Legacy VTK file of the C-alpha trace (Angstrom):
# vtk DataFile Version 3.0
C-alpha trace
ASCII
DATASET POLYDATA
POINTS 193 float
19.479 -3.209 -5.160
16.871 -6.017 -6.093
18.838 -8.564 -8.368
17.257 -9.307 -11.538
18.151 -11.958 -14.105
19.109 -10.187 -17.019
17.434 -12.182 -19.420
14.275 -12.116 -18.021
13.161 -8.556 -18.747
14.326 -8.984 -22.290
12.371 -12.278 -22.891
9.377 -10.963 -21.493
9.581 -7.983 -23.704
10.416 -10.448 -26.799
13.525 -8.588 -27.575
17.258 -9.175 -27.658
18.839 -8.503 -24.402
21.002 -5.687 -26.069
17.971 -3.716 -26.641
17.143 -3.360 -22.879
20.124 -1.397 -22.318
19.046 1.121 -25.123
16.551 2.234 -22.769
18.037 1.115 -19.153
21.975 2.083 -19.200
22.410 -0.653 -16.189
20.342 -3.411 -14.191
20.030 -0.900 -11.054
18.337 1.596 -13.409
15.869 -1.047 -14.973
15.309 -2.574 -11.371
13.964 0.937 -10.402
11.889 1.244 -13.461
10.132 -1.882 -12.846
8.213 -0.684 -9.630
7.287 2.663 -10.980
6.040 0.844 -14.231
4.072 -1.692 -12.209
2.523 1.212 -9.655
1.383 3.188 -12.790
-0.417 -0.086 -13.987
-1.837 -0.455 -10.673
-3.121 3.298 -10.439
-4.395 2.912 -13.950
-6.666 -0.256 -12.853
-7.825 1.291 -9.840
-9.252 4.418 -11.482
-10.921 2.341 -14.228
-12.661 0.099 -11.622
-13.442 2.640 -9.070
-15.592 4.617 -11.587
-18.304 1.659 -10.959
-18.356 2.316 -7.409
-20.344 4.729 -5.566
-19.417 4.990 -2.121
-16.262 5.941 -0.277
-16.254 3.047 1.656
-16.464 0.903 -1.256
-13.786 2.818 -3.317
-11.473 2.414 -0.020
-12.150 -1.607 0.114
-11.323 -1.631 -3.433
-8.044 0.274 -3.692
-6.765 -2.365 -0.722
-8.369 -5.183 -2.348
-6.580 -4.581 -5.667
-3.247 -3.928 -3.729
-3.170 -7.420 -2.525
-4.746 -8.780 -5.855
-2.384 -6.849 -7.916
0.688 -8.353 -5.771
-1.102 -11.875 -6.101
-1.157 -11.853 -9.822
2.495 -10.778 -10.096
4.535 -12.197 -7.190
7.726 -11.440 -8.756
7.053 -7.576 -8.886
5.200 -7.609 -5.589
8.645 -9.357 -4.110
10.560 -6.412 -5.396
8.244 -3.693 -4.388
7.694 -4.871 -0.891
10.687 -6.735 0.117
13.350 -4.728 -1.605
12.183 -1.212 -2.983
9.832 -0.024 -0.510
11.571 -0.752 2.805
14.546 0.547 1.370
15.705 4.130 2.787
18.294 4.162 0.000
16.140 4.982 -2.919
17.200 7.648 -4.964
15.192 7.196 -8.128
12.770 9.898 -8.120
9.969 8.024 -10.348
9.994 5.101 -7.630
10.066 7.625 -4.728
6.861 9.304 -6.326
4.991 6.263 -7.000
5.034 5.172 -3.249
4.087 8.534 -2.517
1.393 8.561 -4.870
0.269 5.499 -3.273
-0.226 7.049 0.056
-1.493 10.425 -1.412
-4.481 8.260 -2.821
-5.196 6.752 0.370
-5.527 9.941 2.029
-7.922 11.294 -0.659
-9.911 8.319 -0.095
-10.080 8.668 3.507
-11.012 12.263 3.167
-13.529 11.271 0.867
-14.927 8.952 3.373
-15.208 11.982 6.022
-16.705 14.365 3.600
-19.785 12.097 2.286
-20.392 10.809 6.259
-19.302 7.223 5.612
-16.998 7.675 8.909
-16.182 10.612 10.833
-13.324 12.729 10.572
-10.104 11.412 12.002
-7.394 13.024 14.298
-4.819 12.664 11.625
-5.074 11.407 8.169
-1.666 10.499 7.576
-1.614 8.022 10.858
-4.430 6.471 9.367
-3.015 6.024 5.807
-0.176 4.361 7.810
-1.976 2.205 9.684
-3.715 1.168 6.314
-0.571 0.607 4.289
1.132 -0.915 7.029
-1.650 -3.600 7.731
-1.676 -4.427 4.155
2.084 -4.607 3.546
2.506 -7.177 6.332
-0.228 -9.175 5.006
1.537 -9.149 1.474
5.022 -9.739 3.200
3.861 -12.719 5.155
1.964 -14.085 2.111
5.367 -13.482 -0.194
7.820 -14.837 2.611
5.928 -17.738 4.118
3.019 -18.467 2.023
0.707 -17.603 4.689
-2.011 -16.787 4.348
-2.425 -19.805 1.711
-5.928 -17.884 0.558
-4.533 -14.232 0.078
-7.528 -12.629 -1.054
-9.991 -14.184 1.449
-7.400 -13.008 4.220
-7.237 -9.734 2.445
-11.029 -9.274 2.549
-11.119 -10.300 6.007
-8.322 -7.446 7.065
-9.991 -4.697 5.018
-13.462 -5.517 6.943
-11.649 -5.023 10.215
-9.897 -2.049 9.102
-12.928 -0.217 7.700
-14.917 -0.989 10.906
-11.950 0.799 12.543
-12.434 4.125 10.412
-16.367 3.835 11.233
-15.821 3.849 15.203
-14.927 6.743 17.062
-11.195 6.471 18.626
-12.272 6.143 22.160
-11.221 3.249 24.731
-13.136 2.999 28.003
-15.175 5.868 27.127
-12.479 8.259 27.183
-10.968 9.994 23.822
-7.325 9.497 23.075
-6.543 12.887 24.429
-8.414 12.176 27.898
-6.196 9.051 27.732
-2.827 11.193 27.469
-3.720 13.405 30.200
-4.725 10.118 32.171
-1.224 8.543 31.551
0.569 12.000 32.216
-1.359 12.223 35.648
-0.515 8.472 36.663
2.925 8.849 35.548
3.608 11.846 37.899
1.971 9.843 40.805
4.387 7.548 40.767
LINES 1 194
193 0 1 2 3 4 5 6 7 8 9 10 11 12 13 14 15 16 17 18 19 20 21 22 23 24 25 26 27 28 29 30 31 32 33 34 35 36 37 38 39 40 41 42 43 44 45 46 47 48 49 50 51 52 53 54 55 56 57 58 59 60 61 62 63 64 65 66 67 68 69 70 71 72 73 74 75 76 77 78 79 80 81 82 83 84 85 86 87 88 89 90 91 92 93 94 95 96 97 98 99 100 101 102 103 104 105 106 107 108 109 110 111 112 113 114 115 116 117 118 119 120 121 122 123 124 125 126 127 128 129 130 131 132 133 134 135 136 137 138 139 140 141 142 143 144 145 146 147 148 149 150 151 152 153 154 155 156 157 158 159 160 161 162 163 164 165 166 167 168 169 170 171 172 173 174 175 176 177 178 179 180 181 182 183 184 185 186 187 188 189 190 191 192
């Protein structure tokens, strides 16, 4: 569970420490409430800004870009979310789990929207595509949080998003073969050896 200095949330809220425990009975419950609250703020900000974006590609780019920008604006919250909460298999707090699941669900909707609008061809698996996007952005943020690299987070994020959206627009083929054909070739090759 993330370690929080007890006085930080109370001081930020401008209330005495004892009143924090009127809402959260323990430090663990408070620590779980913070990521869920921050994710809710992120979703609200994305929804507001997405209203002004017309293409599915631009909405997807905005979602990924805001993910990094939200972390940049609140590195302490990002540390808790990306370094402690997200990778934890011990999360039992329903609101935290739902927030993380909602992040992926929205991404899947954005991927499907791009297919429907013709921004890119239908992919083989929306969940795998979402996992690739999530892991790519998460890895960039984790490197930034741990090592301060890249130094210019938003420039690196823009570059990464550009490359990721290019991958969506190209069919999944390598050397002229589909992924399915590559699997057949591998199985033939292994049976020959």
